[in-house]
N, C-alpha and C positions, 0 to 999 in steps of 0.2 A: 264809463261802464255801461254795459248793455241795458241794465234795468233803468237807466236814466234817459234812454233814447226814446224819442217820440214813436209810438207804435202806430203803424198805418191802420186805417179803418178797414175791416174785413166785411165782406158781404153787404156792401152798401147798395142802395137801390138806384138803378139807373133809369133811363127813360122807359116808360111802359112797365115799371115795376120789376124788371129783370135784374137778378143779382149779378154783381160783378165778381169774378173769381180771379184771385191772384195766381199766376202760373207757378208751378213748382220749379225751384231753381237751386243750383249749388254753385258757389263762387270759386271753388278750388277743386279741380279734378286731379291735378298733379302738382308737384313741388314747384315746377317752372311757372305755373299759373298763379302762384301766390304773389300778389303785387308787392307787398312789403313784408318779407319774412320776419322782420323784427316785431311786427304787430300780430303775428299769427302764433297760436299756442298749440302745442302738441304734447302727447304723453303716451306712455305704454301702460295698458291696463289689462287685467284678465277678463276675457269675454268668453263665457262658456268654458272656463278653466284653461283657455289658451291665451297667451300674451298677444295683444294686438296693438299696432301702432295707430294712434287715433289723432285726428285733427278736430279741434273745436272751431266750427265754422258758423258764425252768427249770420252769415249771408245765405245759409242753406235753410230752406223751409222744412226739410225733412232730414232724417238720418239715413245714411247709406252704408252698405258694406260692399267691398270689392268682390268680384266674381271668383277670384282665387281664394277668398277667405270663407266663403259660405260653407265649404266642406267641414270647417271646424266648429260650426254652430251646433251640430248634433241635434237639430230639431227640424221638423218638416216645414216647408214653406206653405203659405196660403195664398190664394188668389185675392187680389185687390178687387173690391166691389166695382171700382172704375179704374181704368188704366191711367197712368200718370205720364205726362209729357214733361220731361226734365230738361230745363234749359241750362246749357253748360256755358262756361266763360268764353269759349271760342265761338259762341253763337249757334252751335249745333243743338239739336233736340234729340234726346234719347227716350225711348219708350220703356216703361217699367210696368209690370203687371203682377209681380210677386212681392211678398213681404214675409219676414221672419219676426213673429211677435214675441214679446217678453223675453228677449235674449238677456241672459244674466251678465250684467256689466258691474264690475267691482271697482269702486273709487274710494280710496282711503278707508278700506275695510268695510265699506258700506255697499250693499247690493242695490243698484239702481237699474231696473230693467229698461230695455230700449227696444223699440221696433225698428228693424233694419230693412231697407229696400235694396236688393242687389242691383248694382250698377257697375259699368265698366270704368272704374277709377283706378289710377295708378299711384304708386309710392305710398299711399295710405291704405291701411286695412279697413278702417272705419272712419266716416265723417259724421260727427255729432252735430245736428242742426238745431234750429230753434224749437222744434217740437219736443226734443228731449231736454234742452236747456230750460225752457219755460216750465215744464212739468216739475222739474227738480229745483225750481226757484234759484237757478244759477245765474250769476252775473260775472262777465268776463272783464278783467282789468288788464288791458294790454300793456299799460305802463309798468305795473308790478309783475306782469306775466303770471297771473294766477287766476283761478276760477273759484269764486266764493259760493258756497251752497247755504241757503237759508230755508231748508225744508221745514214746514210747520210741524210742531211737536217733536222736533229733533234738535240736537245740539248743532249749532253752525260749525262748518268746517271749511277749510281752504286747501286746494290742491295747487302746488307750485308747478307750473308747466315748464316745458323745454321750448327752445326756439326750433325753427324748422331747419333741418339739415337735409342735404341732398344725398340720399343713399345711392349705392351702386345700382346701376340698371342692368338687368339680365334679360336676355332674349332667348326664345326657344330656338331649337334647331331649324324648325320650319321657317321662322322669321329670318334667321341667318341665311338660309338658302334663298329666300326671296330677295333679300338685300344684295346678295352676291349676284343673283341673276339680273338685277337692275343696274349693275355696274359698280357696286360698292366694293371696296378692297377689304380683304380679310387676311389676318395674320395669325399664325399658329405659334404659340410660345409656351415654354415651360420654365418652372422655377426650381432651382436646386439650392438647398440649404447647405452652403459651404462651411457654416460654423459648427455643424454637427460633428462631433468627434466619432471616430471609428471605434467600433467595439474591439477591445483587446481580449486575448485569451484569459488574462487575469481577471476579467470582469464577468466571465461566464462561470456559473455555478457548476461544480463537479469537474468540469473540463480544466479549470485552473489547477487542480490537484495533479494533473498529468501533463505538465508543460513540456516534459522531455519527449512525450509522444508526438507533440506538435511543434517541431522546430520552426523557428522564424524564417530561416533561410533554407529552402529546399534546394538540393543540388540541380534540379531540373526535371523535365518531364521524362518519363520512361523512354528508352530507345526503341526504335522500330525493330522488331525481331520477327524472324520467320518461325512459325510454329508448325512442327511436323506432326501429323496424326498417323497413328499406326492402327492397323486392323487387328 
């Protein structure tokens, strides 16, 4: 459990009295980057009254929100006092300079505010990092797949998590155009529900009372006729 892990020392003194700073990082940007899906916990929670697919990431120093989900927060962003360089699992570094403070997150009918930094993450709407987990005295039990909360002066509670599933990936029209331009193959397809029954006249209200007006077998289409007009 995370509360039993040895916590690294922060702000230690190096040579010359300079403070050492731990770089900001996140360990899972996409589902594919999760090393062991069985050890990762997710859940769906209301965030600012909107359902959000959330990953509990004990390897993330901060909490993040995807760029596509910031529109649902309904609160203005603020500038960070200092920009953050976020180290991603693939070795890249992303810069972040905005933050959404005190976003209303509801877990087990309890409101637990979270500060969210917008970042280009996929598959997840929100990643909850150690900043939020530690403030709410949360411990992650990967074996039982639950998150236990022991907030002071409150009754302890447990949230049972879900495993990580790989959702369908959608791309925009612009992305599709670029992929086609780079040599990728595209296919157009449509689906027809053949099990759907056709509507009968007897199923239509009012019309069913005049079935004799709508014979099932029509003799055919009207014949072509010449129409003469007289002055």
